[in-house]
N, C-alpha and C positions, 0 to 999 in steps of 0.2 A: 641354382643361382638365386639369391634373394637380395633385393635392393629396397632399402627403407629411407625415406626422406625425412629429415629432422629439421624443423624450422627453428632458426635461432631468433630472427626478427623479420621484418617485412622485406629486408634486402639481403639477407644472408641465410644460408641453409647448409646442412650436411647431407651427403649421400653415403649411407653405410652399406657396403657391399659384402655379402657372405658368399664365398666360393668354396665348393667342395670338389674332391678329386674327380667326380663324374663330369664336371664342367670342363676339365682340361686334360684328363688322362689320355683319351684317345688321340688327341692332337700331339701330345708329348711323345707317346709311343710311336706314332707315325713319323715324327721328325727324327727321333733317335734311330729308327730303322734306316732312314735315309742317310743319316750320319755314318751308320755302320757300313753301309755299302760303299761309301766314299772314303772312309777313314784309311789313312796310310800310316800305320804304327809299326816301328821296327819289331821283328820277331813274329809278325802275323801277316798272312796273305791278305791282300785287299778283299774286303767283304767277309772275312772270317774272324774278325776281332770279336772276342767275347762281349756279349751285350752288357755284362756287369762292368767291364772296363769302360765301355762307351758311356754308360750311365754315370759312372764315377767322374769321368772326364768332362762330359758335356751336360749331364742331367740338370744341375742347378740352374745353369744359364738358359737351357731350353724351357724348363718349367717357368722361370721368371718371364721369359718372352711370351710364352703361350698364355700364361695367366694375365699378363698385361693386355694382350689382344682381346681375350675374353671379357675382361673388365671394361675396356674401352668400348667395345661393341654394346655391352649391356648398359653402360652409362648413357650412351646416345640414344639407344632404343627407349630407355626409361624417359629421358628428356623429351624425345619426340612424341611418344605415346601419351605422355601425361601433359604435354604442351607446357612444359616448364620454360618460361622466358628467361634465359640466363644471359649474363654479360660475361665476356671472356670465355674461358673453358674451365671444366672441373680441375681442381688442383689437389694433389695428395696432401692430407693433413699429416705433416711430417712426424709429429710427436705420437701418432697413433699407428703408424705403418712401419715401425722399425723392427718388430719382433717376429719376422717371418723366417721360418726354417726352410730354406730352399733345398737343402740336402735331403731332408725327410719330410716332404710336403704332405699335408693332410687338409683338413678344413682351415680356411683362412678368412680373415676379416680385414677389410680396408675401409678407410674413411676419406671422403673427398669433400673439399669445400666448394661451394658454388655461390656466385654473386647473382642476385635476382634483379631483373629490371623492375623499376617502379611501376605501379599501376596508376594510370591517369587518363583523363579525357582532354581532348583538344576541341574546343568549339569556337571557330572563327566567327566574329560578328563585328558590327559597326562600333562596338565598344573598344575594339582593338584599333588604335590609331597609328598609322605608319606614313611617313613622308616619302613621296615618290619624286626623286630628283631627276630633272631632265636638262639636257644641254640645249641651250638656245642656238640653233643653227642659223647664224646671221650672215650677212654679206662678207664680213671679215673672214669667217671660217671658209666660206666658199671661195673667196679670192685666194686664200692660202692653198687650197686644194688645187685650184686651177693652175697656180704658179708651180706647185709641186709636179703636176702632170707635164707642164711645159718644160721644166728642167729635166724630168725623167726621160723625155723623148727628145731632148736637145742634143747639141754637139759640143764636145770639148774643143776649145779653140786656144791657140797659143796667145800669151799676152806678155807685156814687158814688166809690169810691176804687180806683185802679189797683193790680193785683197782678201777679205774675211771668208769668202766662200770658195777660194781657189784650191787647186791641188798642186803640190810641188813634187817634182821628180828630181832626185839627186842621189849622191853617194854618201853613205855613212862610213867614216874612217875613225877607228878607235884611237883615243889619245891615252897617254901614259900617266895622266894625273898632274903633269907639269906643263901641259899645253903643247907637247910634242906628239907627233904621230908615233903610235906604239909599234915597235918592230915585230912583224909577224901578226899584227893585230887584225881585227875584222875590217874588211873593205867590201861593202855591199851596196848595190843600187836599189833604192826603194822609194815609195811615195809617202807623202804626208798630206792628209786632207785637213786643211785648216778649219773648215766648217764644223767638223765633228769633234774637235778638241774641247775639253771641258775647262781647262785652266785658262782663264782670261789673260793672265800675264804671258803665258806661253804663246797664245794666239797673237797677242799684240807684238811679240818679238818676231813673229813670222810674217807680219804684214808690212808691205813697203819694200820687200826685197826684190832684187833683179837677178836675171840669169848670170851665173858666175860668182854671185855672192857666197861667202862662207860664214857660217855661224856655228857656235858650240851648243849642242843640245844634249839633254838626257833622254835616252830612248824611252824611259819610263813615262815621261811627260807627253810623248807624242804617239803613244800606242794605248791599246785597251786590253790589258791583261797579258799574262806571260806568253800565251800562244801567239798573240798578235805581235808582241815585241820580238819573239824568237824568229817569226816569219819575216819581219821587217829587216832583221839583221842577217838573215840567211843561216841561222844556227838552230840547234835543238833547245828545248826548254831546259834540259839538264845542263847545258853550257852557260845558262844565264848567270849562275852563281859566280862564275869566274871572270865576268867581263867588267869593264870600266863603266862608270856612269856618265862619262864625258866622251862625246863623239863630235868630230868635225863634220858638218853637213854642207856639201857643195851643191848648189842648185844648178841643174842642167836644163830644166824646162819648167815653165809655169803654165798651167792649163786652167781655163775658166769655162764653166758650163754656160753655153749660150742657149737660152730657152728657145724652143721651137715656136712658131706662130700658132695662135689660137684660131685654127681654121678646120675645114672639113677633113683634112689629112689627119690631124690629131684626133678628131672625133671618131674617125673610122678605126684608128689604131686601138682606141680604148674600148669602144662599144660595138665595133663591127661595122662593116661597110653599109652606109645608108640608114643606120638606125637613129642617128642624131644629125640634124641638118644645120642648125643655127647655134650661135653661142648661147642664146636664151635657153634653148632646149638642153644644151650641154650643162649649163648651170643648174637647170631644173633636175636633171638626172643626178648630178652630184649632190644636190640638196636631199633628194630621196634616199640615196645611198648613205649619206652621212646620218640622216635621221634614223634609218634602220640600224646602222652600226651603233649609234649612241643609245638607241632604245634597248639594245642588248646589254650595254653597259649599265643603263638605268635599272634594268631588271636585276642584274647582279647586285647592285647596291641595295635595291629594294629587298632582295632576299636576305642580304646581310642584316638590314635593319629590322625586317620581320622576325628573323631568328632572335635578335636581341629582345624584341618585345615579348615574344612567346616564352623564351627562356626565363626572362624576368617575371613574367606573369605566372608560369607554372611552378617555378622553383623546385624542379625535380631533385629528389635526393638519390644519391648513388651509393653503392657499397664501396666507399672510397678506400678503406684499408685493404679489402680484398683485391680491388683493381690495381692498387699500387704494387702489391706483392705479385700479382699475376703479370704485370708489365715487366717487373724485374726478372721473373722466372722465365719469361718467353722471349725477351729481347735478344735479337741475334748478336748484338754487340754488348759487351759488359757495360753496365750502367749503374751508377751509384744511387743510394737512397736520396742524396742531396739533389742529384739531377732530376730524379722522379718528382720530388717535392716541388722543385722549381718549375717543371714543365706540366705538372698534373692539371692545374687549373685550366689550361688551354685544351688539354686532352678531354677533360670532363665536359667542358663547354661544347666541344665538337660532338662528343657522344650524346649529350642531351639533345642537341639539334637533330642528330641522326634518329634518335628515338621519336622525337616529335614528327619528323618527316614521315617515318614509317607508320606512325599512328594516323596521320592525315591521309596517307595513301590508303590504308586499310579502311578507315571509317568512311571515306568518301568513294570507296571502290574504284580508285583510279587504276586504270590498266593501260599497258603499252602493247599495241598489236604489232605483229611482225611487219605488216605493211608500213607502219610508221617508222620502224627502225630502218628499213631499207630506204625509204624516202629521205630520212635524216642522213644516212650514209651517202646517198647520192648527192645531197646538198653540200656535204663536206667536200666531196670529190670535185664538184663543180667549182667551189670556192678556191680549191687548190689550183685548178686550171686557170681560173681568172687571175690569181696572184701572179702567175707567170705570163699573163697576157695571151693565154691560149683559149680557144673556144672549147666548151665541154664536148665530149664524144656524143654520138647518137644515143638515143634512149636505151636501146638494147645493150649496147656496150657499157654504158654507165651503170645499168642495173647489174650486169655481170660483175663489174668491178666492185660494186657495193657489196654483193654477196661474198666476194673474196675477202673484203675488209672485215666482214662480220664473222668470218671463220677464225679470226684472231680473238680469243676469248677475252683478253684484256680490253681490246678495242670495242668489242660488242658490249661488255659491261659498262664501259665509259659512255657509250651512246645511250644505253638504256637509262643510266643514271641522269644523263643530260635531259632526256625526254621527260622523265618523271619530275625533274626539277622544274622544267617549263610548265608542266601541268599543275604543280603545286603553286607556282607563282601566279598563273592565270586564275586559279581557284581563289587564292588570297586577294588578288586585285579585284575580284568580283564580290568579295564578302566583307573585307575589312574597310574601315574608313580611311580614305587616302587624301592626304594633303599634298597636292601637286605643286612642286616648286621648280621654276625655271632658273637655270644658272648659266653664267658664262662657262666656256670650256675650262678655263683655268680654275674657277671656283669649284666646278664639278670634280676636277681631279683632286682638289684638296679634300672634298667630302669623301670621294671614293677611296682615297689612300689613308684616311683617318683611322686610327686604331681604337 
């Protein structure tokens, strides 16, 4: 086996692989012997088929398979041993690999294209200027959160006339398109939450109604997506295509959420018994939690803006033509050249940032220890319990649950990446020049969602 790397330019190279029979013959013979033992060919007892017939029938495909295995192993050994920093994977150079005689194999030569990662340095300094956007946690935000808690732990009470935040209970009856009830049509009781409707005209139509009132509604306008609409009408998603868009809705109940009192009972439900005593402490706890939550959002926006600054500063070149062909060749679904051209810029931007992140991690010797991973997983589990208003388990049980989470490779990978991301953000915050800017929540959302 002989592999030679031929450099085309700084971002592209070829790997020329020479394979001789000694590299694959033993494996081919071993596989063919196994085939012979199992072959069931008319006229021959099992295991007694002549080897010549086995070779004729299976030889070319077995040789091709074994040669492919040998080459793949050799390619990645070469890449690893020579520390070749590639992007994507080696791809056969089609116009040079077509003249292989798999029936009478001997010495063979194959050529593979590889894309090379650019060589660069990342030096974070005060010359790099990034804005750090923060949400101003004011009394208005705290008031809203207090009211949300009060509603969440409140009670649904019957009322006479519907208002903007009420819930309606009633029956949907399908119409025939001419204002009459459809014979054999849908008749199903379900709820409509006026508060969560997006269409203001539809919301206005549902306000001011009383029990017994009938209105005509389009289920599409009072639901969120096909699954919700099907559930609301008591049918399957597949049945949606054949239904009318006009239903008579008869109101049987109107319910309004009556907020609970802002007192120790509410404090105990949210933060545990005795941990918060006064409304002032309650609001202080909310402020702390909101600031922590918004700080994480601020970090995410900071990371996005930092990536823009560094990508713009470094202007990394990529083996674009190779990567486009590699994407097309390896995509699970069929994809056109036009689609690749349309989406490639975003892919290339993401790849550049990934390269920059890896360089920052390597140059600054950032490491993630197992203890950090377990603690992070424990934190995620504790947050999940808190979301459901439940206290986290004891330390030992929580640690055991965290270890189980980390046995899932995808979940463990996600956690490692999250911790590395945090370390990169903290490093950047301590080295680049930061212009801190405090915004209202609404203005922060605009910045966070800007493309």
